[in-house]
C-alpha positions as CSV (number, residue, x, y, z in Angstrom):
1,X,-127.5,104.9,-37.8
2,X,-130.0,102.2,-38.4
3,X,-130.0,99.1,-36.1
4,X,-131.4,95.9,-37.6
5,X,-132.5,92.9,-35.5
6,X,-131.6,89.3,-36.3
7,X,-134.6,86.9,-36.5
8,X,-132.8,83.7,-35.5
9,X,-135.7,81.3,-36.2
10,X,-135.7,82.4,-39.8
11,X,-132.0,81.7,-40.1
12,X,-132.7,78.0,-39.3
13,X,-135.6,77.8,-41.8
14,X,-133.6,79.5,-44.6
15,X,-130.6,77.2,-44.1
16,X,-132.9,74.1,-44.7
17,X,-134.7,75.3,-47.9
18,X,-132.3,77.7,-49.6
19,X,-131.7,81.2,-48.4
20,X,-133.5,84.3,-49.5
21,X,-130.4,86.4,-49.8
22,X,-128.2,84.0,-51.8
23,X,-126.9,85.5,-55.0
24,X,-128.1,89.0,-54.2
25,X,-124.6,90.4,-53.7
26,X,-122.1,90.8,-56.5
27,X,-118.4,91.5,-56.2
28,X,-116.0,92.7,-58.9
29,X,-112.5,94.2,-59.3
30,X,-112.8,97.9,-59.9
31,X,-110.1,100.6,-59.7
32,X,-107.7,98.3,-57.9
33,X,-110.3,97.4,-55.2
34,X,-112.9,94.7,-54.6
35,X,-116.3,96.3,-54.9
36,X,-119.5,94.7,-53.8
37,X,-123.0,95.8,-54.8
38,X,-126.4,94.5,-53.9
39,X,-129.7,93.8,-55.7
40,X,-132.8,96.0,-55.3
41,X,-134.8,94.9,-52.3
42,X,-131.7,93.9,-50.3
43,X,-128.9,95.7,-48.5
44,X,-125.6,94.9,-46.7
45,X,-126.0,95.1,-42.9
46,X,-123.4,97.7,-42.0
47,X,-123.9,97.0,-38.3
48,X,-123.0,93.4,-38.6
49,X,-119.4,92.1,-39.1
50,X,-117.8,92.3,-42.5
51,X,-114.2,91.4,-43.2
52,X,-111.6,90.3,-45.8
53,X,-109.8,87.2,-44.3
54,X,-106.5,85.8,-45.6
55,X,-104.1,83.5,-43.9
56,X,-106.0,84.0,-40.6
57,X,-105.8,87.8,-40.7
58,X,-109.1,89.8,-40.8
59,X,-109.2,93.2,-42.4
60,X,-112.2,95.5,-42.2
61,X,-113.7,96.9,-45.4
62,X,-112.6,100.3,-46.8
63,X,-116.2,101.3,-47.3
64,X,-119.2,99.7,-45.4
65,X,-122.6,101.0,-46.5
66,X,-126.0,99.4,-47.0
67,X,-125.6,99.7,-50.8
68,X,-121.9,98.9,-51.1
69,X,-118.9,97.1,-49.6
70,X,-115.4,98.0,-50.7
71,X,-112.3,95.9,-49.8
72,X,-108.6,96.3,-50.5
73,X,-107.4,93.9,-53.2
74,X,-104.8,91.2,-52.3
75,X,-101.3,91.7,-53.8
76,X,-101.1,88.1,-55.1
77,X,-103.1,86.3,-57.7
78,X,-104.4,82.7,-57.3
79,X,-104.2,82.8,-53.5
80,X,-107.5,82.1,-51.8
81,X,-109.2,84.6,-49.5
82,X,-112.6,84.9,-47.9
83,X,-115.1,87.7,-47.9
84,X,-117.5,87.7,-45.0
85,X,-120.6,89.9,-44.8
86,X,-124.3,89.9,-44.0
87,X,-127.2,90.5,-46.4
88,X,-130.7,91.5,-45.3
89,X,-133.9,92.1,-47.2
90,X,-135.4,95.6,-47.0
91,X,-138.5,94.2,-45.4
92,X,-136.3,93.2,-42.5
93,X,-137.5,89.7,-42.3
94,X,-134.1,88.0,-42.7
95,X,-130.5,88.9,-42.3
96,X,-128.1,86.1,-43.4
97,X,-124.4,85.6,-43.1
98,X,-122.3,85.0,-46.2
99,X,-118.7,83.7,-46.4
100,X,-117.4,83.3,-50.0
101,X,-113.9,82.2,-50.9
102,X,-112.4,84.0,-53.9
103,X,-109.2,84.3,-55.8
104,X,-107.9,86.9,-58.1
105,X,-107.1,85.3,-61.4
106,X,-106.0,87.2,-64.5
107,X,-106.9,90.4,-62.8
108,X,-110.5,89.2,-62.3
109,X,-112.3,88.1,-59.2
110,X,-113.4,84.5,-59.3
111,X,-115.0,82.1,-56.8
112,X,-112.3,79.7,-55.7
113,X,-114.5,76.7,-56.7
114,X,-114.3,77.9,-60.4
115,X,-110.5,77.9,-60.5
116,X,-108.6,74.7,-61.1
117,X,-106.7,73.5,-58.1
118,X,-103.5,73.5,-60.0
119,X,-103.9,77.2,-60.7
120,X,-104.3,78.1,-57.0
121,X,-100.7,78.8,-56.0
122,X,-99.4,78.2,-52.5
123,X,-97.4,81.1,-51.0
124,X,-93.8,81.2,-52.0
125,X,-91.0,82.7,-49.9
126,X,-89.9,85.1,-52.6
127,X,-93.5,86.3,-53.2
128,X,-93.8,87.7,-49.7
129,X,-90.7,89.8,-49.8
130,X,-91.5,93.5,-50.2
131,X,-95.3,92.8,-50.6
132,X,-96.4,92.5,-47.0
133,X,-98.2,95.5,-45.5
134,X,-96.1,97.6,-43.2
135,X,-97.1,100.5,-41.0
136,X,-95.4,103.8,-40.9
137,X,-92.7,102.5,-38.6
138,X,-91.8,99.5,-40.7
139,X,-93.8,96.8,-38.7
140,X,-95.5,94.1,-40.7
141,X,-99.1,94.4,-39.5
142,X,-101.1,91.3,-38.5
143,X,-99.3,88.8,-40.7
144,X,-97.1,86.7,-38.5
145,X,-96.6,83.9,-41.0
146,X,-95.3,86.3,-43.7
147,X,-93.0,87.8,-41.1
148,X,-91.7,84.3,-40.1
149,X,-91.1,83.6,-43.8
150,X,-89.0,86.7,-44.1
151,X,-87.2,85.9,-40.9
152,X,-86.2,82.5,-42.2
153,X,-85.1,83.8,-45.5
154,X,-83.1,86.7,-44.1
155,X,-81.8,84.7,-41.0
156,X,-83.1,87.5,-38.7
157,X,-85.0,87.3,-35.4
158,X,-88.5,88.7,-35.0
159,X,-89.5,91.6,-32.8
160,X,-93.2,91.3,-32.1
161,X,-95.3,94.1,-30.7
162,X,-98.6,92.7,-29.2
163,X,-100.9,95.5,-28.3
164,X,-104.2,97.3,-29.0
165,X,-105.4,100.8,-30.0
166,X,-107.3,101.4,-26.8
167,X,-104.3,100.7,-24.5
168,X,-102.5,103.9,-23.4
169,X,-99.1,102.3,-23.0
170,X,-99.5,100.6,-26.4
171,X,-100.3,103.9,-28.1
172,X,-97.3,105.5,-26.3
173,X,-95.0,102.9,-27.8
174,X,-96.5,103.5,-31.2
175,X,-96.4,107.3,-31.1
176,X,-93.4,108.1,-28.8
177,X,-90.9,105.2,-29.3
178,X,-91.2,103.2,-32.5
179,X,-90.7,106.1,-34.8
180,X,-87.5,107.4,-33.1
181,X,-84.0,107.1,-34.5
182,X,-82.8,105.4,-31.3
183,X,-85.4,102.6,-31.6
184,X,-84.9,102.2,-35.4
185,X,-81.1,101.9,-35.0
186,X,-81.3,99.2,-32.4
187,X,-83.9,97.2,-34.2
188,X,-82.7,97.4,-37.8
189,X,-81.5,93.8,-37.7
190,X,-85.0,92.5,-36.7
191,X,-88.1,91.6,-38.7
192,X,-90.7,93.9,-37.0
193,X,-94.2,92.7,-36.5
194,X,-97.3,94.4,-35.0
195,X,-100.2,92.2,-33.9
196,X,-103.5,93.7,-32.8
197,X,-104.4,91.7,-29.6
198,X,-108.1,92.2,-30.2
199,X,-108.2,90.4,-33.6
200,X,-109.4,86.9,-33.3
201,X,-106.7,85.8,-35.7
202,X,-104.0,87.0,-33.3
203,X,-105.5,85.4,-30.1
204,X,-103.7,82.1,-30.6
205,X,-100.4,84.0,-30.5
206,X,-101.3,85.6,-27.2
207,X,-102.3,82.2,-25.8
208,X,-99.2,80.4,-27.1
209,X,-96.9,82.9,-25.4
210,X,-99.1,83.3,-22.3
211,X,-99.5,87.0,-22.7
212,X,-101.5,88.4,-19.8
213,X,-101.0,92.2,-20.3
214,X,-100.3,94.6,-23.1
215,X,-98.2,96.0,-24.5
216,X,-95.9,93.0,-24.6
217,X,-92.9,93.0,-26.9
218,X,-91.2,89.7,-27.7
219,X,-88.0,88.9,-29.5
220,X,-88.3,85.5,-31.2
221,X,-86.2,83.2,-33.3
222,X,-87.7,82.5,-36.8
223,X,-88.9,79.2,-35.4
224,X,-90.9,81.0,-32.6
225,X,-88.5,80.4,-29.7
226,X,-88.8,83.2,-27.2
227,X,-85.6,85.0,-26.4
228,X,-86.7,88.2,-24.7
229,X,-89.9,89.8,-23.3
230,X,-90.6,93.4,-22.4
231,X,-93.8,94.7,-20.7
232,X,-95.2,98.2,-20.6
233,X,-94.1,101.6,-22.1
234,X,-90.7,103.3,-21.5
235,X,-89.3,106.5,-23.0
236,X,-87.5,105.9,-26.3
237,X,-83.9,106.2,-25.0
238,X,-84.7,103.8,-22.1
239,X,-86.5,101.3,-24.4
240,X,-83.8,101.4,-27.0
241,X,-81.2,100.7,-24.3
242,X,-83.2,97.7,-23.0
243,X,-83.3,96.2,-26.5
244,X,-79.6,96.9,-27.0
245,X,-78.6,95.3,-23.7
246,X,-80.9,92.3,-24.4
247,X,-79.3,91.7,-27.8
248,X,-75.9,91.1,-26.2
249,X,-77.1,87.8,-24.7
250,X,-80.4,86.6,-26.2
251,X,-81.2,83.1,-24.8
252,X,-84.2,80.9,-24.5
253,X,-85.8,80.1,-21.2
254,X,-84.5,76.5,-21.5
255,X,-80.9,77.7,-21.9
256,X,-81.3,80.2,-19.1
257,X,-82.7,77.5,-16.8
258,X,-79.6,75.2,-17.5
259,X,-77.3,78.1,-16.5
260,X,-79.5,78.9,-13.4
261,X,-79.2,75.3,-12.2
262,X,-75.5,75.7,-12.3
263,X,-75.8,78.8,-10.1
264,X,-75.4,81.5,-12.7
265,X,-76.7,84.7,-11.0
266,X,-77.3,86.7,-14.2
267,X,-79.3,83.8,-15.7
268,X,-81.4,83.6,-12.5
269,X,-82.1,87.4,-12.6
270,X,-83.0,87.2,-16.4
271,X,-85.5,84.4,-15.6
272,X,-87.0,86.5,-12.8
273,X,-87.4,89.5,-15.1
274,X,-88.8,87.3,-17.9
275,X,-91.4,85.8,-15.5
276,X,-92.3,89.2,-14.1
277,X,-92.9,90.5,-17.6
278,X,-95.2,87.5,-18.3
279,X,-97.0,88.4,-15.0
280,X,-96.1,85.0,-13.7
281,X,-95.5,86.4,-10.2
282,X,-95.1,83.0,-8.4
283,X,-92.2,82.0,-10.8
284,X,-90.7,85.5,-10.6
285,X,-90.6,85.3,-6.8
286,X,-89.0,81.9,-6.9
287,X,-86.1,83.2,-9.0
288,X,-85.7,86.5,-7.2
289,X,-85.5,84.7,-3.8
290,X,-82.6,82.7,-5.1
291,X,-80.4,85.8,-5.6
292,X,-81.7,87.5,-2.4
293,X,-82.8,90.5,-4.5
294,X,-84.0,93.8,-3.0
295,X,-85.2,95.2,-6.3
296,X,-88.4,97.1,-6.8
297,X,-89.5,94.4,-9.3
298,X,-89.1,91.7,-6.7
299,X,-91.1,93.8,-4.2
300,X,-93.8,94.3,-6.8
301,X,-93.9,90.6,-7.7
302,X,-93.9,89.4,-4.1
303,X,-96.6,91.7,-2.9
304,X,-98.8,91.0,-6.0
305,X,-98.4,87.2,-5.5
306,X,-99.0,87.5,-1.7
307,X,-102.1,89.6,-2.4
308,X,-103.5,86.9,-4.7
309,X,-102.8,84.3,-2.1
310,X,-104.4,86.3,0.6
311,X,-107.6,86.8,-1.3
312,X,-107.8,83.3,-2.8
313,X,-106.6,81.3,0.3
314,X,-107.2,83.7,3.2
315,X,-103.5,83.9,3.9
316,X,-103.7,87.5,5.1
317,X,-101.0,87.2,7.8
318,X,-98.4,86.2,5.1
319,X,-99.5,89.1,2.9
320,X,-99.2,91.6,5.8
321,X,-95.8,90.2,6.7
322,X,-94.5,90.8,3.1
323,X,-95.9,94.3,3.1
324,X,-94.2,95.1,6.4
325,X,-90.9,93.5,5.0
326,X,-90.8,95.9,2.0
327,X,-91.9,98.9,4.1
328,X,-88.9,98.2,6.3
329,X,-86.4,97.3,3.6
330,X,-86.6,100.4,1.5
331,X,-87.8,103.2,3.9
332,X,-89.2,106.4,2.2
333,X,-88.8,104.8,-1.3
334,X,-91.7,104.5,-3.7
335,X,-91.9,100.8,-2.9
336,X,-92.0,101.4,0.9
337,X,-94.7,104.1,0.7
338,X,-96.8,101.8,-1.7
339,X,-96.4,98.8,0.7
340,X,-97.4,100.9,3.7
341,X,-100.5,102.3,1.9
342,X,-101.5,98.8,0.7
343,X,-101.1,97.5,4.3
344,X,-103.5,100.2,5.5
345,X,-106.0,99.7,2.7
346,X,-106.1,95.9,3.2
347,X,-106.9,96.3,6.9
348,X,-109.6,98.8,6.0
349,X,-111.1,96.4,3.5
350,X,-111.1,93.7,6.3
351,X,-112.7,96.2,8.6
352,X,-109.8,96.0,11.0
353,X,-108.2,98.8,13.1
354,X,-104.8,100.1,12.1
355,X,-102.1,99.1,14.6
356,X,-100.0,101.9,16.3
357,X,-96.9,101.1,14.4
358,X,-98.7,101.3,11.0
359,X,-100.1,104.7,12.0
360,X,-96.6,105.9,12.8
361,X,-95.4,104.8,9.4
362,X,-98.3,106.5,7.6
363,X,-97.6,109.7,9.5
364,X,-93.9,109.6,8.6
365,X,-94.7,109.0,5.0
366,X,-97.2,111.9,4.9
367,X,-94.6,114.2,6.3
368,X,-92.1,112.9,3.8
369,X,-94.4,113.3,0.8
370,X,-95.5,116.8,1.9
371,X,-91.9,117.9,1.9
372,X,-91.0,116.0,-1.3
373,X,-93.9,117.3,-3.5
374,X,-93.0,120.9,-2.8
375,X,-90.3,120.4,-5.4
376,X,-91.4,119.0,-8.7
377,X,-87.9,118.2,-9.8
378,X,-87.3,116.2,-6.6
379,X,-90.6,114.4,-7.0
380,X,-89.8,113.4,-10.6
381,X,-86.4,112.1,-9.5
382,X,-88.0,110.1,-6.7
383,X,-90.6,108.5,-8.9
384,X,-88.1,107.8,-11.7
385,X,-86.0,105.8,-9.2
386,X,-88.8,103.2,-9.1
387,X,-87.6,100.7,-11.7
388,X,-91.0,99.0,-12.3
389,X,-92.8,101.4,-14.6
390,X,-92.1,105.0,-15.8
391,X,-94.8,107.6,-15.0
392,X,-93.9,110.7,-16.9
393,X,-95.6,113.2,-17.1
394,X,-97.7,112.4,-14.0
395,X,-94.9,111.8,-11.4
396,X,-96.0,114.6,-9.1
397,X,-99.7,113.7,-9.5
398,X,-98.8,110.1,-8.5
399,X,-96.9,111.2,-5.4
400,X,-99.8,113.5,-4.4
401,X,-102.2,110.6,-4.8
402,X,-100.0,108.4,-2.6
403,X,-99.9,111.2,0.0
404,X,-103.7,111.4,-0.2
405,X,-104.1,107.7,0.5
406,X,-101.9,108.0,3.6
407,X,-103.8,111.0,4.9
408,X,-107.2,109.3,4.3
409,X,-106.0,106.2,6.2
410,X,-105.1,108.4,9.1
411,X,-108.5,110.2,8.9
412,X,-106.9,113.6,8.3
413,X,-109.9,115.2,6.5
414,X,-108.5,118.7,6.3
415,X,-105.3,117.4,5.0
416,X,-107.1,115.4,2.3
417,X,-108.9,118.5,1.1
418,X,-105.6,120.4,0.8
419,X,-104.0,117.5,-1.1
420,X,-106.9,117.3,-3.4
421,X,-106.5,120.9,-4.3
422,X,-102.8,120.4,-5.0
423,X,-103.7,117.5,-7.2
424,X,-106.2,119.5,-9.2
425,X,-103.6,122.3,-9.7
426,X,-101.0,119.7,-10.8
427,X,-103.1,118.0,-13.4
428,X,-104.4,121.3,-14.8
429,X,-100.7,122.3,-15.3
430,X,-99.7,119.2,-17.4
431,X,-98.5,120.0,-20.9
432,X,-100.5,117.4,-22.9
433,X,-101.1,117.3,-26.6
434,X,-103.4,115.5,-29.0
435,X,-100.3,114.4,-31.0
436,X,-99.4,112.2,-28.0
437,X,-102.7,110.5,-27.5
438,X,-101.3,107.6,-25.4
439,X,-100.0,110.1,-22.9
440,X,-103.4,111.8,-22.7
441,X,-105.2,108.4,-22.2
442,X,-102.7,107.5,-19.4
443,X,-103.5,110.7,-17.7
444,X,-107.3,110.3,-17.6
445,X,-107.0,108.3,-14.4
446,X,-105.5,111.3,-12.7
447,X,-108.3,113.6,-13.9
448,X,-110.7,111.3,-12.1
449,X,-108.4,111.1,-9.0
450,X,-108.4,114.9,-8.9
451,X,-112.2,115.0,-9.2
452,X,-112.1,117.0,-12.5
453,X,-114.6,115.2,-14.8
454,X,-114.9,118.3,-17.1
455,X,-111.1,118.1,-17.8
456,X,-111.4,114.4,-18.7
457,X,-114.3,115.2,-21.1
458,X,-112.5,118.1,-22.7
459,X,-109.4,115.9,-23.5
460,X,-111.5,113.1,-24.8
461,X,-113.3,115.5,-27.1
462,X,-109.9,116.8,-28.4
463,X,-108.8,113.2,-29.1
464,X,-112.1,112.6,-30.9
465,X,-111.5,115.6,-33.1
466,X,-107.9,114.6,-33.8
467,X,-108.8,111.0,-34.6
468,X,-112.3,111.0,-36.2
469,X,-111.9,107.6,-37.8
470,X,-110.8,105.8,-34.7
471,X,-113.4,104.0,-32.5
472,X,-111.2,104.5,-29.4
473,X,-112.2,108.1,-28.3
474,X,-115.8,107.4,-29.0
475,X,-115.7,104.2,-26.9
476,X,-114.0,106.1,-24.1
477,X,-116.4,109.1,-24.4
478,X,-119.3,106.6,-24.2
479,X,-117.9,105.1,-21.0
480,X,-117.2,108.5,-19.5
481,X,-120.8,109.7,-20.1
482,X,-122.2,106.4,-18.8
483,X,-120.1,106.8,-15.6
484,X,-121.7,110.3,-15.2
485,X,-125.2,109.0,-16.1
486,X,-125.3,111.3,-19.2
487,X,-126.9,108.7,-21.4
488,X,-128.2,111.0,-24.1
489,X,-124.6,112.1,-24.7
490,X,-123.4,108.6,-24.5
491,X,-125.7,107.2,-27.2
492,X,-124.2,108.8,-30.3
493,X,-120.7,108.0,-29.1
494,X,-121.6,104.4,-28.5
495,X,-123.1,104.1,-32.0
496,X,-119.9,105.5,-33.5
497,X,-117.8,103.1,-31.5
498,X,-119.8,100.2,-32.9
499,X,-119.6,101.5,-36.4
500,X,-115.8,102.1,-36.4
501,X,-114.6,99.5,-34.0
502,X,-114.6,96.1,-35.7
503,X,-112.1,94.6,-33.3
504,X,-114.2,95.4,-30.2
505,X,-117.6,95.4,-31.8
506,X,-119.1,93.0,-29.2
507,X,-117.9,95.1,-26.3
508,X,-119.2,98.2,-27.9
509,X,-122.6,96.6,-28.8
510,X,-123.0,95.6,-25.2
511,X,-122.3,99.2,-24.1
512,X,-124.8,100.5,-26.7
513,X,-127.5,98.1,-25.5
514,X,-126.9,99.2,-21.9
515,X,-127.3,102.8,-22.9
516,X,-130.5,102.1,-24.9
517,X,-131.9,100.2,-21.9
518,X,-131.2,103.2,-19.6
519,X,-132.9,105.5,-22.1
520,X,-136.0,103.2,-22.1
521,X,-135.3,102.4,-25.8
522,X,-136.5,98.9,-25.3
523,X,-136.9,97.9,-29.0
524,X,-133.6,99.4,-30.0
525,X,-131.8,97.6,-27.1
526,X,-133.4,94.3,-28.1
527,X,-132.2,94.7,-31.7
528,X,-128.7,95.6,-30.6
529,X,-128.5,92.5,-28.4
530,X,-129.7,90.3,-31.3
531,X,-127.0,91.7,-33.5
532,X,-124.4,91.0,-30.8
533,X,-125.6,87.5,-30.2
534,X,-125.4,86.7,-33.9
535,X,-121.8,87.9,-34.0
536,X,-119.4,85.0,-35.0
537,X,-117.1,85.8,-32.0
538,X,-119.7,85.8,-29.3
539,X,-118.9,82.3,-28.2
540,X,-115.2,82.9,-27.8
541,X,-113.7,82.5,-24.3
542,X,-112.6,86.1,-24.2
543,X,-116.1,87.3,-24.6
544,X,-117.8,85.0,-22.0
545,X,-118.6,87.9,-19.7
546,X,-119.9,90.0,-22.5
547,X,-122.1,87.0,-23.6
548,X,-123.4,86.6,-20.0
549,X,-124.2,90.3,-19.7
550,X,-126.0,90.3,-23.1
551,X,-128.1,87.2,-22.2
552,X,-129.1,88.7,-18.9
553,X,-130.1,92.0,-20.5
554,X,-132.2,90.1,-23.0
555,X,-134.0,88.4,-20.2
556,X,-134.5,91.7,-18.4
557,X,-136.0,93.3,-21.5
């Protein structure tokens, strides 16, 4: 794969006197697609961004080669859209960005400037019906406005899935829940929308609804008022039941707050859950405390909030008191064991000795977990009783990991070795499949916990083979090889991740540059950094750390 550097000084000069690459690309309608060709002496930069943009939604080209760009054709005539791409000369002296607004008029592609304003039609409600792009599960993809139009016309609420293809829980929802009969039955009266959280066009949605983690699924009125929020993956039957229960009493936050002020306990609990699913732990704790809850979600919210306070404001005594509270309230529960382990790990991080009572708790938990994990069925039941997040199929692996933490805190070295062996046997026995890629991705953490890097690599290679056109397995393989300092193996994977991953191109370009730097490929790394720094998204807030890293690498090189 060729990597072309951007010469930024020439960009400025060209913009002042007319650009060398202007008019070198030609786009026409052919075989129901928009096909772009390039004049001799020039080429499309296939490493730089290229996209079809319409109504704020960016769609990557169907074909992206140096000699040709091919885009899907819009379904409507006389509606403006933008083609964005880079053209470079073969001498590699300039590489210039182009953004041209077109319309389809009379079956032909025309620059928008050549079409009379009166002919350029605004979207009509009836025109969107049946013409929006839907995925295999019936979700309208990356077109919130079209979905809202349909919702208004049909007087239905929207169900919005906000996720990303690299997120294990998001993939699990897509492959294990959305296609099931249970989910389809309970959501047939919604307009379904899927928004890729990595696309710039969808970032305002995430900001508007203060989404801090994915997958987040929202139920909205057609006007955008939030009625319900779910976080994380759950099995299809559980997820369908949640939606079914939520539909019985869909209310806005404002309406719930009015009821809560009047002392309505169900409204208070609904506000607590909604705040938890928005990862607003301070607000969740406020509501949970009003109903004297002893739920696992309250425990999770309170300990997370206290942990943040302890680290930000040095309120360690309050944090330890809350951990002790939950260790006492629900003895031998998932929550209690977690709180006890967190207590020990926090003191360790502060370089403090463990008090005698904590050691006794850790010892009791170790004995309990040793007995529990002898039965896989009992272990699964124990983990499933924790209401915060489902863990199938790694329930026993999680319990063994918790036991290992307790044993390590107590300094039981021989015990730790024995637990590690049990953990390795457990993850080797898991019945995984490439047709459930999200489940595989969620299990990678436990391969690392078990110290089985070769198992992690083998499953990533299986995912790569099963999904050759996805950037995700290549991105994860590149990261895996980097962690293991196998930079020669990481290089081709990182290049494929850049080539296939339009949504995370900046992240993948940074990884590629880091690998090239490690391999002493100084010139290639510099070119990759220049391509990244010329990317139109590089100044966005979400990429500030990537930008900082790229600029530092540029200085170092």
